[in-house]
MINULUM-120171 format. One record per residue: residue in one letter; x, y, z of N, C-alpha, C in turn. Coordinates in pm, whole numbers, plus 32768, in hexadecimal, padded with zeros to 4 digits. Example, Ala and Ser with C-alpha at 12.3 -4.5 7.8 and 13.67 -1.06 7.14 Angstrom:
BEGIN
A85277DC7830C84CE7E3E830C85287EB6830C/S85057F1F82C485577F9682CA850A80038313/
***
This chain:
BEGIN
M7E8F84AE84C07EC4842784C37F5384228490/R7F738471842D7FFC847183FA805D849A8466/S803684F984BA80908521852680A384AE8588/A803B845F85A0804783EB85F980A8838585BD/L80A08372853880FB831584F6818A834984FE/R819D83CA84E88224840384F1825D83EF857D/M820A840A85E4823883FA866E825A8369868B/A8207830D86598222827F866F82A48256862C/R82BA828785B183378268856B83AD829C85BA/Q83A4831885EB841483548633842C830C86B7/S83C282E786FB83D382AC877F840F82208779/R83F681D7870F842B8150870384A9814986AE/G84CC81B5866A854281B386148530815285A0/V84B981458571849B80E4850784E2810A8487/H851680A88441855C80C083C484FE80C1834D/L8488808983588429808E82EA83A1805C8313/L833F809782DA82BA805C82DC8276807D825A/F8250801982148200802C819C81897FD081A9/A8115800881B6809D7FB781C0803E7FE68154/S802D7F9680F07FCB7FBE808C7F577F5F8099/L7EE77F9580B17E717F4380BF7E297F4C8039/I7E577EFA7FDD7E287EFE7F547D937EE07F50/A7D4D7F2C7EFE7CBD7F217EEA7C6E7F477F65/A7CB07F847FC27C6B7FAF803B7CA38033806B/C7D22803B80807D5E80B780AC7DF380B38090/L7E35812280A07EBF812B80757F11817F80D6/M7F88815180F27FE4819A8149806C81948107/V80B981FC810F813D81FD80D281AA820B813B/P822681E48118829181E2817B82CB826C8196/G830B82758207835982EB822783EC82CB8214/I843D832E822084CC831D821884FC82E9829F/P8561829182A485928262832585B382D88380/V859282CB83FE85A18338845D862F836F845F/G86928319845E871C83478464874C838D83E7/A870583828379873383B882FA8737845082F9/T86D78491833886D28523833086B9856383B8/G86B88518842186A3855084A58611855084CF/G85B78542847485278538849084F184CB8435/T847384D484118441847183B2847284928327/G84938511830E84C98537828E846085418220/I83E285418245837B854381DE8309859E820A/S82DF85F581B18274865581CF81ED861981AA/S8183865981D880FC862B81B480E78632811E/S8119869A80DD810786A3804B815586358005/A81CC86128039821885A37FFE81CE85208013/E8192850D80888142849480A080CE848D803F/D808B84FF8029801C85017FC9804C84DD7F3D/D80BF85137F1580F784F47E918116845F7E86/L814E84267EF1816F83977EEE80F183427EEB/Q8088836B7F31800983227F2B7FD383247E9D/E7FD683977E5D7FA783A27DD27FFB834B7D75/F807E83487D8C80D682F47D3B80B282607D4F/A80A282367DCD807E81AB7DE77FF881887DA6/L7F9981E47DAD7F1781CF7D6D7F2881C07CD6/S7F83820D7C9A7F9A82017C0A7FCE81767BE5/L801E81397C3D804F80B27C237FDB804E7C26/V7F86805C7C8B7F1180057C957EBB80127C18/N7EA2808E7BF07E4980A47B7E7E89807D7AF9/C7F0C80807AEF7F50804B7A797F2E7FB87A6A/T7F3F7F6E7AD77F237EDE7AD57E907EC37ABE/R7E3A7F117AFC7DA97EFF7AE97D817F177A58/A7DC87F6E7A137DA77F8B79877DDE7F217927/G7E1F7EBB795F7E577E51790C7EEA7E6478EE/G7F267ECC79267FB47EE77911800B7E997973/W808B7EB4796C80ED7E7379C381507EDD79F1/V81667EE77A7381C27F4A7AA982517F187A95/R82A17F6B7A54832F7F4B7A3C83817F6B7AB8/S83FD7F3C7AB884547F4F7B2D84737FE27B4A/N8463803A7AE7847A80C97AFF83FB81137B27/G838B80CA7B34830D81067B6082B681397AEF/T82E3812B7A73828E81537A03822E80E279E1/C81C68105799A815F80A47977816F807578E7/D81817FF478D6817F7FB8785080EC7F9D7831/E80B17FF177DF80237FE777C380007F737766/R80647F3C7721804D7ECB76C780B47E5E76E3/P80A87E1E7756810D7DB8777A80FF7D3B7723/S81667CE9772681627C6B76DC80F47C127716/R80D17BAD76CE80627B5476F580747B1E7783/K80EF7AFF77AA810B7AC8782F80D97B24789E/Y80E37BA7788880C27C0978EF80397C4978DC/R7FFC7C32786C7F7D7C71784C7F0E7C3E78A8/S7EAC7C9678C37E3A7C6E79157DC07CBF78EE/T7D4E7C9579207CD17CD879047CD07D65793E/S7C967DBF78F37C8E7E4979217C1E7E5A7987/R7C377EAB79EB7BD67ECD7A547BCD7F647A5F/K7B5F7F937A997B5080237AB07BBA80517B14/P7BEC80CD7B047C4F81007B647C1181147BEE/L7C6681087C527C3B81207CDC7C4D81B37CFE/K7BFE81E27D5C7C0A826B7D8E7C3D82647E1D/L7C9182C47E3F7CC882CC7EC67C5E83007F26/S7C4982B97F937BED82E47FFD7C3E83168073/E7C3C839880897C8483D180FA7C508399817F/R7BCE838681887B92835582047BC782CA8227/I7BC6827281C67BF981EA81DF7C8F81EF81FA/S7CD5824081AD7D66824B81C07D87827A824D/E7D4382E382797D61831B82FD7D2E82C6836F/K7CB7828D83627C78824683D27C9C81B283D9/V7CC3817683687CE380E783697D7880D08350/A7DAB810182E07E3680E482BB7E9A8123831B/E7E8A81A383357EEB81E6838B7EE481B4841B/T7E6D819184487E5E815984CF7EAB80D584D9/L7E9C808084737EE6800284727F7C801C8467/A7FA3807C84158031809B8404807080C58489/V802B811984D4805D81438558806B80CA85B3/R8008807485B3800C7FFC860680837FA385DD/C809A7F95855A810B7F44852A81907F7F8558/V819D8002854F82188044857A8230802D860F/K81C88040865E81D7802F86EF81FE7FA18714/K81CB7F3E86C981EA7EB286E4826B7E8586A1/G829D7ED6864283167EAF85FA82FF7E3C859C/A82847E2E856A82617DC1851181F47DF084B1/C81E97DAC844281817DCC83E1812A7D4F83D3/S80AC7D5883FE80577CE384007FC47D0983F3/H7F787CB083B57EE77CC283AA7EA37CB08432/T7EE77C70848E7EA77C48850B7ECC7C9D8584/L7F057D12856E7F217D6C85DD7EA17DB885FD/G7E667D9C866D7DE67DD9868E7D757D8E864B/P7D057DD086377C937D8C85F97CB37D658569/G7C6E7CFF85367C827CD484AD7C5C7D40844B/Y7C827D2F83CE7C6C7D99836C7BD97DB58354/K7B847D5183587AF57D6A83457ABD7DBF83B7/A7AE97DA484307ABD7DF384A47AEF7E83849B/R7B687E9684677B9D7F1F84577B447F7083F8/F7B147F30838F7ABC7F7783317A317F8C836D/R79FE7F2883B0797A7F3783F0797A7FA98454/S79EB7FBF849679F3802984FC79DD80B484C0/I79EE80C4843F79D4814684007959813F83A4/G790A80D583B3788D80CB836A7895808B82E1/V7906805182BD7913800C823C78ED7F7B8252/R787F7F518217784C7ECA822C78537E7581AE/S787E7EAE814078847E6380C378FF7E0880C0/Y790C7DBF8055797E7D66803F79FE7DB8803E/V7A607D9280907ADF7DD980997B527D768090/G7BC67DA880707C3E7D55806C7CB37DA580A1/E7D1A7D5D80CB7D8F7D9F81037E0C7D5880D1/A7E6B7DA680A37EED7D71807A7F577DCD80B4/L7FAD7D98810780177DE78145809C7DC78101/G80E57E3080E1816A7E1E80AC81CB7E6E8102/Y82437E3B811582A47E84816483307E5F8137/G838E7EB0815E841A7E9B813D845E7F218133/W84DD7F1F811385247F9C80FB858A7F84808E/W85727FC5801C85C87FB37FA785F980397F75/G862C808B7FCB865D810F7FA285FD817C7FCC/N85E281D97F70858882467F9384F682197F92/A849D826F7FBF840F824C7FCE83D282207F4A/R83EF82687EDF83B782467E5C83E481BB7E2E/T8464819F7E3E8499811B7E19845B80AD7E6D/T844580C97EEC840680687F458377804A7F18/I832E80B07EF382A5809B7EC382A680457E45/I82FF80657DE8830780187D6B83297F867D89/S83907F6F7DDA83BC7EE77DF883517E967E3F/S83117ED27EA282A97E8C7EEC82337E6D7E90/F820D7ECE7E3F819D7EB87DE481BE7E4D7D7D/R82377E4F7D47825D7DEB7CE2825F7D5E7D1C/R827F7D517D9D82787CCD7DDC81E97C9B7DDF/M818A7CF57DF980FC7CCF7DF880CE7CB17D69/Q80F77D057D0D80D27CF57C8081067C6F7C49/A817C7C477C7481BB7BCC7C43816C7B4F7C68/E81107B5B7CC680BF7AE67CEB806F7AB17C74/K80537B057C13800E7AD77B9B805F7A677B5A/I80E27A727B60813A7A147B1D816679A37B79/N819179C57BF481CE795F7C4A817079217CB0/G80FB79597CC58098791C7D1D80B579217DB2/N811679717DDD8133797A7E6D80B979A87EBB/W80B279827F39804979AA7F977FBD79917F5F/N7FAE79297F137F2C79097ED87EF4797B7E84/R7F4C79D37E5A7F287A417E007EC37AA47E3A/W7EBA7AAF7EBC7E567B0A7EF67E717B9C7ED6/H7EEE7BC67ED97F0D7C527EB97EE07C6F7E29/W7F087C187DCF7EE27C297D427E4A7C2B7D33/R7E077BD17D767D737BCC7D6F7D357C4E7D9F/Y7D697C857E0C7D307D017E3F7D4E7D777DE3/I7DC37D797DA77DE27DE37D487D807DDF7CD3/K7D5D7D687CA67D0A7D597C2E7C757D467C4C/E7C4E7D437CCB7BC27D297CF07B657D8D7CAC/P7B0A7D5E7C557AB37DBA7C0C7A4C7E037C61/D7A2B7DCC7CD579C67E0C7D2B79FE7E7D7D80/F7A827E877D8B7ABD7EF27DDB7ABB7F757D8C/T7A9D7FE17DD37A9780667D947AF180CB7DDA/R7B1680B17E567B66810F7EA47BE380CB7EDA/V7C4A811B7EEC7CC680E77F237CF781487F8E/
***
């Protein structure tokens, strides 16, 4: 699937795709195609970025707050503090069969949306996941891949304070019933 995503990125000349399906699955961005002549990112680098993104989710789930440099403030001020939740585990199956499939579709359409193709519940049912699921997509381009992950995640995290998008991203990050990402 990663090769399909790379080909889709190259064929459309996309400048960024970051789709994190918080509490369900996770996808990380590649480098803009023009930056290095290809996607500029190896499978091992993608794996490292997925682990980094998961660490941000789990920082917040543990009651911490992700700082602008990507470190975890484990004892944030009262304004940012939240209830602790169990850490999520990365599911390669969900990542490859749900997140990356959606990411390829988003690249081909040149848009990032929950409604490209079947709805998110149908995407999970297609691989046999019938339990309660949630989806939060983040996208943008704020420099390198790591910075983009931090910025996109912090926008979702900030929903605790500012209430944007009815706080769905924040709710999915903190959902106590979720176990995999």
